[in-house]
C-alpha positions in Angstrom: 16.2 15.6 -38.0 12.4 15.8 -37.9 10.9 19.0 -39.4 7.3 20.2 -39.8 6.6 22.7 -42.5 3.6 24.6 -41.2 1.1 27.3 -42.1 -2.1 28.7 -40.6 -5.1 30.8 -41.7 -6.9 33.0 -39.2 -9.8 35.3 -38.7 -7.7 38.4 -38.7 -4.1 39.6 -38.1 -3.8 40.0 -34.3 -4.7 37.4 -31.6 -4.6 40.2 -29.0 -7.7 41.6 -30.7 -9.5 38.3 -30.2 -8.7 36.8 -33.6 -8.4 33.0 -33.9 -7.1 30.1 -36.0 -9.4 28.8 -38.7 -7.0 26.3 -40.5 -3.8 24.5 -39.8 -1.7 22.7 -42.5 1.6 20.9 -41.9 3.9 18.5 -43.7 6.4 16.2 -42.1 10.0 15.8 -43.2 12.7 13.6 -41.7 16.3 14.2 -42.7 15.0 16.5 -45.4 12.8 13.7 -46.9 9.1 13.8 -47.0 7.5 11.0 -44.9 4.0 11.3 -46.5 2.5 12.3 -43.2 0.5 15.6 -43.1 -1.7 17.4 -40.6 -4.7 19.4 -42.0 -7.5 20.7 -39.9 -10.2 23.4 -40.3 -11.2 25.0 -37.0 -14.4 26.7 -35.8 -13.0 30.0 -34.4 -16.1 30.7 -32.4 -16.2 34.2 -33.8 -16.8 36.1 -37.0 -14.2 36.0 -39.7 -13.3 39.4 -41.1 -14.3 40.0 -44.7 -10.8 41.2 -45.7 -9.2 37.9 -44.7 -12.0 35.9 -46.3 -10.9 37.5 -49.5 -7.4 36.2 -48.9 -8.1 32.6 -47.9 -11.7 32.0 -48.9 -12.8 30.6 -45.5 -16.0 32.2 -44.3 -18.2 31.7 -41.2 -20.4 29.1 -43.0 -17.4 27.0 -44.1 -16.2 26.4 -40.6 -19.5 26.5 -38.7 -19.5 22.7 -38.3 -15.8 22.2 -37.8 -14.3 21.3 -34.3 -13.1 24.1 -32.1 -9.4 24.3 -31.2 -9.9 22.6 -27.9 -11.1 19.4 -29.7 -8.1 19.1 -31.9 -5.3 20.6 -29.8 -3.9 17.4 -28.4 -3.6 15.7 -31.8 -2.1 18.8 -33.3 0.4 19.1 -30.4 1.4 15.4 -30.7 2.1 16.0 -34.4 4.4 19.0 -33.9 6.0 18.4 -30.5 9.8 17.9 -30.6 10.1 18.9 -34.3 11.7 21.9 -35.9 8.9 24.0 -37.3 9.6 25.6 -40.7 7.4 28.6 -41.0 7.3 31.7 -43.3 7.0 34.7 -40.9 7.0 32.4 -37.9 6.1 35.1 -35.4 2.7 35.4 -36.9 1.8 31.7 -36.9 3.5 30.8 -33.6 1.8 33.9 -32.0 -1.6 32.5 -32.9 -0.8 29.0 -31.9 0.5 30.1 -28.5 -2.6 32.3 -28.0 -4.9 29.3 -28.6 -2.8 27.1 -26.3 -2.8 29.7 -23.5 -6.6 30.1 -23.7 -7.0 26.3 -23.7 -4.6 25.9 -20.7 -6.5 28.5 -18.8 -9.8 26.7 -19.3 -8.8 23.1 -18.5 -5.8 23.5 -16.2 -3.9 20.4 -17.4 -2.3 19.0 -19.3 -0.5 22.2 -20.2 0.4 22.5 -23.8 3.1 25.0 -25.1 4.4 27.5 -25.5 5.7 26.3 -28.9 9.3 27.6 -28.6 9.7 25.5 -25.4 9.0 22.2 -27.2 9.9 22.8 -30.8 12.7 24.4 -32.8 11.5 27.3 -35.0 13.1 28.1 -38.4 11.7 31.3 -40.0 12.1 31.1 -43.8 11.2 34.8 -44.1 14.3 35.7 -42.1 16.3 33.2 -44.1 15.1 34.7 -47.4 15.8 38.2 -46.3 19.4 37.2 -45.4 19.9 35.5 -48.8 18.1 38.1 -50.9 18.4 41.5 -49.1 16.3 44.3 -50.4 14.1 42.1 -52.5 10.5 40.9 -52.1 10.5 37.6 -50.1 6.9 36.6 -49.9 6.0 33.1 -51.1 4.9 34.2 -54.5 8.2 36.1 -55.1 10.3 33.1 -53.8 8.4 30.7 -56.1 9.2 32.9 -59.0 12.9 33.2 -57.9 13.3 29.5 -57.5 11.2 28.5 -60.5 8.5 26.7 -58.4 5.1 26.4 -60.0 2.4 27.9 -57.8 -0.1 28.6 -60.6 -2.7 26.4 -58.7 -2.5 28.9 -55.8 -5.5 31.2 -56.4 -6.4 31.7 -52.7 -4.2 31.1 -49.6 -4.8 27.8 -47.9 -2.8 26.4 -45.0 -1.9 22.9 -46.4 -1.3 24.3 -49.9 0.9 27.0 -48.6 2.8 24.5 -46.5 3.3 22.4 -49.6 4.7 25.4 -51.5 6.8 26.5 -48.6 8.4 23.0 -48.3 9.5 23.3 -52.0 10.8 26.8 -51.4 12.7 25.8 -48.2 14.4 22.9 -49.9 15.3 25.0 -52.9 16.8 27.8 -50.7 18.8 25.2 -48.8 20.1 23.2 -51.7 17.5 20.4 -52.0 15.3 19.4 -55.0 11.8 18.1 -54.7 8.6 17.4 -56.6 5.6 17.4 -54.4 1.9 17.0 -55.1 -1.2 16.3 -53.1 -3.1 13.3 -54.4 -6.7 14.2 -53.6 -7.9 10.9 -55.1 -6.1 8.7 -52.6 -6.2 10.9 -49.6 -6.9 9.2 -46.3 -7.5 10.9 -43.0 -7.8 10.2 -39.4 -10.9 12.2 -38.4 -10.0 12.3 -34.8 -6.5 13.7 -35.3 -6.6 15.6 -38.6 -3.6 13.7 -39.7 -3.5 12.8 -43.4 -1.6 10.2 -45.4 -2.5 11.5 -48.9 0.7 13.2 -49.8 2.1 11.9 -53.0 5.8 12.9 -53.2 8.5 12.4 -55.8 12.0 13.1 -54.6 14.4 14.2 -57.4 17.6 12.9 -56.0 20.9 13.4 -57.7 23.0 10.2 -57.6 26.6 11.0 -58.1 28.2 9.1 -61.0 31.7 8.1 -61.7 33.7 11.0 -63.2 36.1 9.9 -66.0 39.7 10.9 -65.2 41.6 12.0 -68.2 45.4 12.1 -67.8 47.7 14.1 -70.1 49.8 12.2 -72.6 53.6 12.1 -72.3 53.9 14.7 -75.1 51.4 17.0 -73.3 53.3 16.6 -70.0 56.6 17.5 -71.7 55.0 20.5 -73.4 53.6 21.7 -70.1 56.9 21.2 -68.2 58.7 23.2 -70.9 56.2 26.0 -70.6 56.4 26.0 -66.8 60.2 26.2 -67.0 60.1 29.0 -69.5 58.0 30.9 -67.0 60.3 29.7 -64.1 57.5 27.7 -62.6 58.1 24.4 -60.8 56.3 21.3 -62.0 54.6 19.6 -59.0 56.2 16.4 -57.9 52.9 14.6 -57.4 51.6 15.5 -60.9 51.7 11.8 -62.0 50.1 10.5 -58.8 
């Protein structure tokens, strides 16, 4: 089971109004275990970034002026996510932007055709999952971190890779897993052509089942229990000594 926990940052809220991607962050898991592979890429959106969203994620026009445009990173990004189940918080938003970028790219170059995402990837929306588990409550990432006791104090601004890291912890907590996950900036390596990073330092907190001690009743305790059962007209199970 290969999963990609993914988040994006954009120039605005609606691709139909011409808004574009400015950052993609993704973390790979296989069988609910982190592989250490990540994808992180800033993107030149070829348009102005609205001030209200700059206040949210801190990415302004100057920050991405010299970054590659989506067409230059699309193939590497597609290779990273294709065939995986994408774990996304409010998936309709992120997938909508990715599909919009892919559609514009396909129209320009004709082939190879990439996307739409849902035709090549599974999609798991953790916002829908959270709403089902916690109806009537706030279910944004900050609220879920508080609910599941996940430290997100380092999250001053939104960022795609940081939010994907936090979402991975939230998802595993919501579905019964435990994890400790940190990004080691000191040892981060990147493939400049693909945006794929190997700098994810992960500690998995696994619970190893131990041997439970079986304590059997003494003969006196058994006789006392049988007497009590008979007094209440209960039948002592025949396999009690098995």
